[in-house]
C-alpha positions as CSV (number, residue, x, y, z in Angstrom):
1,M,-8.0,72.9,-21.2
2,K,-10.3,72.9,-18.2
3,N,-10.2,69.7,-16.1
4,N,-13.6,68.2,-15.4
5,F,-14.7,65.1,-13.5
6,S,-18.1,63.6,-12.6
7,I,-19.4,61.3,-9.8
8,S,-21.0,58.0,-10.9
9,Q,-23.6,56.2,-8.9
10,R,-20.7,54.3,-7.3
11,F,-18.9,57.5,-6.3
12,L,-16.4,57.0,-9.2
13,F,-14.3,60.0,-10.0
14,L,-13.0,60.2,-13.6
15,L,-9.4,61.1,-14.0
16,I,-8.4,63.8,-16.4
17,L,-4.9,63.9,-17.7
18,V,-3.6,67.5,-17.6
19,C,-1.9,69.4,-20.4
20,F,1.8,68.9,-21.1
21,A,4.3,71.4,-19.7
22,V,8.1,71.3,-19.9
23,C,10.1,71.9,-16.7
24,N,13.8,72.1,-17.2
25,A,15.7,70.4,-14.3
26,A,18.1,72.6,-12.5
27,S,21.8,71.6,-12.6
28,Q,23.0,70.0,-9.4
29,T,26.3,69.7,-7.6
30,A,27.9,66.8,-5.7
31,D,26.3,68.2,-2.5
32,S,22.8,68.3,-4.1
33,P,20.3,65.8,-2.6
34,R,18.9,62.9,-4.6
35,I,15.4,63.6,-5.8
36,P,13.1,60.9,-4.3
37,G,9.6,60.0,-5.4
38,T,7.4,61.2,-2.5
39,R,4.8,59.0,-0.9
40,D,2.6,61.7,0.6
41,H,-1.0,62.5,-0.2
42,H,-1.3,64.8,-3.2
43,G,-5.0,65.5,-3.5
44,S,-5.1,63.9,-6.9
45,R,-8.3,62.6,-8.4
46,F,-6.9,59.1,-8.4
47,E,-6.4,59.3,-4.6
48,I,-9.9,60.7,-4.3
49,F,-11.2,57.7,-6.2
50,V,-9.3,55.3,-3.9
51,S,-10.7,57.1,-0.9
52,R,-14.2,56.7,-2.2
53,L,-13.5,53.1,-3.1
54,K,-12.5,52.3,0.5
55,S,-15.8,53.9,1.6
56,L,-17.9,51.4,-0.4
57,P,-19.0,48.0,1.1
58,E,-16.4,45.4,0.1
59,P,-18.9,43.4,-2.1
60,A,-19.5,46.6,-4.2
61,R,-15.9,47.4,-4.8
62,D,-15.2,44.9,-7.6
63,T,-17.9,46.5,-9.8
64,A,-16.6,50.0,-9.0
65,V,-13.0,49.0,-9.9
66,A,-14.3,47.3,-13.1
67,R,-15.9,50.6,-14.2
68,F,-12.9,52.6,-13.3
69,I,-10.6,50.3,-15.3
70,A,-13.0,50.4,-18.3
71,E,-12.6,54.2,-18.2
72,F,-8.8,54.2,-17.5
73,P,-7.3,50.9,-18.7
74,A,-3.7,52.2,-19.2
75,T,-1.1,53.2,-16.7
76,P,0.6,55.3,-15.5
77,L,-2.0,57.8,-14.6
78,I,-0.5,61.3,-14.6
79,E,-2.1,64.4,-13.1
80,H,-0.8,68.0,-12.6
81,D,2.3,67.2,-14.7
82,S,4.0,65.6,-11.8
83,V,1.7,63.2,-9.9
84,V,2.0,59.6,-11.1
85,S,-0.3,56.8,-10.0
86,L,0.2,53.0,-10.7
87,Y,-2.2,50.2,-9.9
88,W,-2.6,46.5,-10.3
89,Y,-5.9,44.6,-9.8
90,G,-6.3,40.9,-9.3
91,K,-5.7,38.0,-6.9
92,A,-2.5,38.4,-5.0
93,A,-1.3,38.8,-1.4
94,L,1.5,41.3,-2.1
95,V,2.5,43.5,-5.0
96,L,5.9,45.4,-5.0
97,I,7.3,48.0,-7.2
98,D,11.0,47.9,-8.1
99,G,12.7,50.5,-10.3
100,D,14.5,53.7,-10.7
101,L,12.3,55.4,-8.1
102,Q,13.2,52.8,-5.5
103,L,16.6,54.2,-4.9
104,G,18.0,52.9,-8.2
105,W,16.6,49.4,-7.9
106,T,18.0,48.9,-4.4
107,G,14.7,48.6,-2.6
108,S,11.0,47.9,-3.2
109,D,7.8,49.8,-2.5
110,Q,5.0,47.8,-1.2
111,M,1.8,48.9,-3.0
112,Q,-1.2,49.7,-0.8
113,A,-4.1,47.3,-1.1
114,V,-7.9,47.7,-1.0
115,P,-9.7,44.3,-0.6
116,C,-12.4,43.9,-3.2
117,G,-13.9,40.5,-2.5
118,S,-11.7,37.8,-4.0
119,K,-9.4,40.4,-5.6
120,R,-7.4,43.4,-4.4
121,F,-6.8,46.8,-5.8
122,F,-3.1,47.6,-5.3
123,Y,-2.0,51.2,-5.9
124,Q,0.9,53.7,-5.3
125,T,1.2,57.4,-6.1
126,Y,4.3,59.5,-6.4
127,T,5.3,63.1,-7.1
128,I,8.3,63.3,-9.5
129,P,9.8,66.1,-11.7
130,T,7.8,66.7,-14.8
131,D,10.6,65.9,-17.2
132,S,11.4,62.5,-15.7
133,R,11.7,59.2,-17.7
134,L,11.9,56.2,-15.4
135,D,11.8,52.3,-15.6
136,Y,10.0,50.0,-13.2
137,Q,8.7,46.5,-12.7
138,F,6.0,44.8,-10.6
139,K,6.6,41.8,-8.3
140,V,3.3,40.1,-7.9
141,D,3.7,37.7,-5.0
142,T,6.8,35.9,-6.4
143,T,6.5,36.7,-10.1
144,V,8.5,39.6,-11.5
145,T,6.6,41.2,-14.4
146,T,6.2,44.4,-16.4
147,D,3.1,46.4,-15.7
148,P,0.4,44.7,-17.8
149,R,-1.5,47.9,-18.2
150,N,1.4,50.0,-19.5
151,P,2.1,49.6,-23.2
152,A,5.5,51.4,-23.0
153,I,8.3,48.8,-22.7
154,T,12.0,49.7,-22.7
155,P,15.2,47.6,-23.1
156,S,17.4,47.3,-20.1
157,G,19.9,44.6,-20.7
158,Y,18.1,42.6,-18.0
159,G,14.9,42.0,-19.8
160,P,12.0,44.3,-20.5
161,H,11.0,47.1,-18.2
162,S,7.9,49.3,-18.0
163,E,8.4,53.0,-18.6
164,I,7.1,56.2,-17.1
165,T,7.5,59.2,-19.3
166,M,6.3,62.5,-17.8
167,P,4.8,65.3,-19.8
168,G,8.0,67.3,-19.9
169,F,10.1,64.5,-21.2
170,R,11.0,64.7,-24.9
171,P,12.5,61.7,-26.8
172,D,15.5,62.5,-28.9
173,P,14.4,63.0,-32.5
174,A,17.8,61.9,-33.8
175,R,16.9,58.3,-33.0
176,K,14.0,58.3,-35.6
177,F,14.8,56.6,-38.9
178,R,14.5,58.9,-41.9
179,P,14.1,57.1,-45.3
180,G,14.8,60.1,-47.4
181,I,18.5,60.6,-46.4
182,P,21.7,58.7,-47.3
183,H,22.5,55.8,-45.0
184,G,25.7,54.3,-43.9
185,T,26.7,50.6,-44.1
186,I,27.7,48.1,-41.5
187,D,30.9,46.1,-41.9
188,S,32.0,43.3,-39.5
189,M,35.3,41.5,-38.7
190,V,36.8,39.3,-36.1
191,V,39.6,40.8,-34.0
192,T,42.1,38.6,-32.2
193,S,44.5,40.0,-29.7
194,R,48.1,38.8,-29.3
195,N,47.2,38.5,-25.6
196,A,45.6,35.2,-24.9
197,T,43.7,36.6,-21.9
198,I,41.6,38.8,-24.3
199,S,39.1,36.6,-26.1
200,P,38.5,37.0,-29.9
201,R,35.3,38.8,-30.8
202,K,33.4,40.1,-33.8
203,I,33.2,43.8,-34.0
204,K,31.0,45.9,-36.3
205,I,31.9,49.1,-38.0
206,Y,29.5,51.9,-39.2
207,V,30.8,53.3,-42.5
208,P,29.3,56.7,-43.4
209,P,27.5,57.3,-46.7
210,G,29.7,58.6,-49.5
211,Y,32.7,56.8,-48.0
212,A,34.4,56.4,-51.4
213,S,34.9,60.1,-51.7
214,L,35.8,60.7,-48.1
215,S,39.1,60.7,-46.2
216,G,40.6,61.6,-42.8
217,L,37.5,60.3,-40.9
218,P,37.3,60.6,-37.1
219,V,36.4,57.4,-35.3
220,L,34.4,56.6,-32.2
221,F,35.0,53.3,-30.4
222,V,31.8,52.1,-28.6
223,L,32.0,49.6,-25.7
224,D,29.1,47.2,-25.2
225,G,28.9,47.9,-28.9
226,L,26.3,45.5,-30.1
227,E,23.8,46.6,-27.4
228,A,24.6,50.2,-28.3
229,M,23.8,49.5,-31.9
230,D,20.4,48.0,-31.0
231,Y,19.3,49.9,-28.0
232,N,20.8,53.3,-28.9
233,A,20.1,53.2,-32.6
234,C,23.6,54.5,-33.2
235,P,23.6,54.0,-37.0
236,I,20.4,55.9,-37.3
237,V,21.7,58.7,-35.2
238,M,24.9,58.9,-37.2
239,D,22.9,59.0,-40.5
240,N,20.7,61.9,-39.2
241,L,23.5,64.0,-37.7
242,I,25.6,63.7,-40.9
243,A,22.6,64.5,-43.1
244,D,21.9,67.6,-41.0
245,G,25.5,68.7,-41.1
246,K,25.8,68.6,-37.3
247,I,28.8,66.3,-37.3
248,Q,31.6,65.4,-39.7
249,P,31.2,62.0,-41.4
250,A,32.8,59.5,-39.0
251,L,33.3,55.8,-38.4
252,M,31.8,54.0,-35.3
253,V,33.5,50.8,-34.1
254,F,31.2,48.6,-32.0
255,I,33.2,46.4,-29.7
256,P,31.4,43.7,-27.6
257,P,32.9,42.7,-24.3
258,G,34.5,39.3,-23.6
259,D,34.7,39.0,-19.8
260,R,32.9,42.3,-19.2
261,F,33.7,42.8,-15.5
262,A,37.4,41.8,-15.8
263,E,38.0,43.9,-18.9
264,Y,36.1,47.0,-17.8
265,L,36.7,47.1,-14.0
266,G,38.8,44.2,-12.9
267,A,42.0,42.2,-13.4
268,N,42.2,42.5,-17.2
269,D,41.5,46.2,-17.6
270,L,45.1,47.0,-18.5
271,Q,45.5,44.1,-20.9
272,F,42.2,45.0,-22.6
273,M,43.3,48.7,-22.8
274,N,46.5,47.7,-24.5
275,A,44.6,45.5,-26.9
276,V,42.2,48.3,-27.8
277,C,44.9,50.9,-28.1
278,D,47.8,49.0,-29.6
279,E,45.9,46.4,-31.7
280,F,42.3,47.3,-32.5
281,V,42.9,50.9,-33.2
282,P,45.8,50.3,-35.6
283,L,43.8,47.6,-37.4
284,I,40.9,50.1,-38.0
285,D,43.4,52.7,-39.2
286,R,44.9,50.3,-41.7
287,K,41.6,49.1,-43.1
288,Y,39.7,52.4,-43.3
289,K,40.4,56.0,-44.3
290,T,40.7,57.4,-40.8
291,D,42.5,60.4,-39.4
292,P,45.1,58.8,-37.1
293,V,45.4,61.9,-34.9
294,P,44.3,61.2,-31.3
295,A,42.2,64.3,-31.2
296,K,40.0,62.7,-33.9
297,R,39.6,59.5,-32.0
298,G,37.0,58.9,-29.2
299,I,35.9,56.1,-26.9
300,T,32.6,55.8,-25.1
301,G,30.7,53.4,-22.8
302,I,27.9,53.0,-20.3
303,S,28.2,52.0,-16.7
304,A,31.3,49.8,-16.3
305,G,32.1,50.5,-20.0
306,G,32.0,54.2,-19.2
307,H,34.6,53.6,-16.4
308,F,36.8,51.8,-18.9
309,A,36.4,54.6,-21.5
310,L,37.4,57.3,-19.1
311,L,40.2,55.2,-17.6
312,T,41.6,54.7,-21.1
313,L,41.3,58.4,-22.0
314,F,43.4,59.5,-19.0
315,S,45.9,56.7,-19.4
316,R,46.4,56.8,-23.1
317,T,46.0,60.3,-24.5
318,D,48.5,59.2,-27.1
319,V,45.7,57.2,-28.7
320,F,42.4,58.8,-27.5
321,Q,41.7,62.5,-26.8
322,C,37.9,62.2,-26.7
323,G,36.2,60.1,-24.0
324,A,32.7,59.7,-22.8
325,G,31.0,57.9,-19.9
326,Q,27.3,57.5,-19.4
327,S,26.4,56.7,-15.8
328,P,30.1,55.6,-15.5
329,T,31.2,53.5,-12.6
330,M,33.6,55.6,-10.5
331,S,36.4,53.8,-8.8
332,N,39.6,54.7,-6.9
333,H,41.5,53.3,-9.8
334,L,39.9,55.9,-12.1
335,F,40.4,58.8,-9.8
336,K,44.1,57.8,-9.4
337,A,44.5,57.7,-13.2
338,Y,42.9,61.1,-13.5
339,H,45.1,62.6,-10.8
340,S,48.2,61.1,-12.4
341,Y,47.2,62.7,-15.7
342,I,46.7,66.1,-14.0
343,K,50.1,65.9,-12.2
344,M,51.8,65.3,-15.5
345,G,50.7,68.9,-16.5
346,K,49.8,67.9,-20.0
347,Q,46.2,69.0,-20.2
348,K,45.7,69.2,-23.9
349,P,43.3,71.8,-25.2
350,S,42.1,69.2,-27.7
351,L,40.9,66.9,-25.0
352,R,37.1,66.5,-25.0
353,I,35.3,64.7,-22.2
354,Y,31.6,64.0,-21.9
355,I,29.7,62.6,-18.8
356,D,26.0,62.2,-18.1
357,V,24.2,60.5,-15.2
358,G,20.7,60.1,-13.9
359,R,19.5,61.6,-10.6
360,Y,17.7,58.3,-10.1
361,D,20.8,56.3,-11.0
362,L,22.2,53.4,-9.0
363,G,22.5,53.9,-5.3
364,A,25.9,52.2,-4.9
365,G,28.6,54.3,-6.5
366,S,32.1,55.1,-5.3
367,G,32.6,54.8,-1.6
368,N,29.4,55.9,0.2
369,M,28.2,58.0,-2.8
370,T,25.5,57.2,-5.3
371,F,26.4,57.2,-9.0
372,F,24.9,60.7,-9.3
373,Q,27.0,62.0,-6.4
374,A,30.2,60.3,-7.6
375,C,29.8,61.6,-11.2
376,S,29.0,65.0,-9.9
377,A,32.2,64.9,-7.7
378,F,34.2,63.9,-10.8
379,H,32.7,66.8,-12.7
380,L,33.7,69.2,-10.0
381,E,37.3,67.8,-10.0
382,M,37.5,68.5,-13.8
383,Q,36.0,71.9,-13.4
384,K,38.5,72.8,-10.8
385,D,41.4,71.6,-13.0
386,G,40.1,73.5,-16.0
387,L,39.5,70.5,-18.3
388,N,37.4,70.8,-21.4
389,H,34.3,68.7,-20.6
390,A,30.6,68.5,-20.7
391,F,28.5,67.2,-17.8
392,Q,24.8,66.6,-17.8
393,A,22.4,65.2,-15.2
394,F,18.9,64.1,-16.0
395,N,15.8,62.9,-14.1
396,D,16.4,59.4,-15.3
397,G,18.0,56.1,-14.1
398,H,20.7,53.5,-15.0
399,E,19.0,52.4,-18.2
400,W,19.7,52.0,-21.9
401,A,16.4,54.0,-22.3
402,N,18.2,56.9,-20.6
403,W,21.6,56.5,-22.4
404,R,20.1,56.3,-25.9
405,E,18.7,59.8,-25.6
406,R,22.3,61.3,-25.5
407,T,24.1,59.5,-28.3
408,D,23.8,62.6,-30.5
409,D,25.2,64.8,-27.7
410,I,28.4,62.7,-27.5
411,L,28.9,62.7,-31.2
412,V,28.4,66.5,-31.5
413,C,30.7,67.0,-28.5
414,F,33.5,65.1,-30.2
415,F,32.9,65.6,-33.9
416,G,30.6,68.6,-34.2
417,T,31.0,70.8,-37.3
418,N,31.2,73.9,-35.3
419,K,34.4,72.7,-33.6
């Protein structure tokens, strides 16, 4: 499609969104630089419009902006597959952007402003990879808000975020509900540990369709389980993968945290690990038709939960031999557990490990490294030691809207029918 644009009487340039194109991100190592959103001039039509807007007398700008917004009411505005422009218009002294582009939510970008009488036209333009998917928010003076002109809202665990999806990004079709296939059911039960420091909690269990005729089922234990059910659509993904014959029928056990930090990263991690391995797992094996072999049992989590999942995998291979971390927190404790496992010389060929991380992930990882750098370093350690693992990096951030795109990858890695 040929791009066209015309000049109005107020020098308005119309934006034309370009055709979609997929650009596969190159794999990166621990030494690879973080990909920033650039703040240079790009020669985009949006920037030309802003330049012309500035050339107008201030009293004429409000009318010009109103006409522009009438033509292009929704953001983000995307040109050339990689140039992204955001704007906010109204009465404010200052508008900031916080998000994945801002060094993983560790800083803010101050939007540039054009005075338009009693209002201001705030704007910012970035160049980012064409397959990126990113979250952001505005801070208008003192009010934190989603972008009012962006209809795409994602879950974050910290309230709603606005979303940028670039032309090369493709949402995972496995998350889409299909009414014409068999569906599993959801059971629930309260689990209580013998250890009083581990609080009782209600867990939920996905039971695959056709359960009555099944036996020897693999099991995946999911940390931050209730959020994973909602945000990652895990039951829908399970239904679709089983229906398509991509994985064996399996159980998923969704475990909510009690004291999340203490259990996943802090003083109670060993107690919680023992509760999961020595109490929760045997309970599920007693109540359901599982395969009790560790090679058929996995544990997965995001962020701090990913830390706990990997820590448990390397500490208790007698229980779990499949472990996944999505944007996992990397700590000295985890590295020590890993190195202890390697020194034992018991690298089982049945061990399966999965890690993914965003290149726009959090800036504060292990030591002086970002999450991306720390996860990449861990990948290189496992690669050097010859461990069976999958590692993926994406142009995304530390978000449920990132992690939900890879639920099927984890399940296929652990329980794929071609294994």
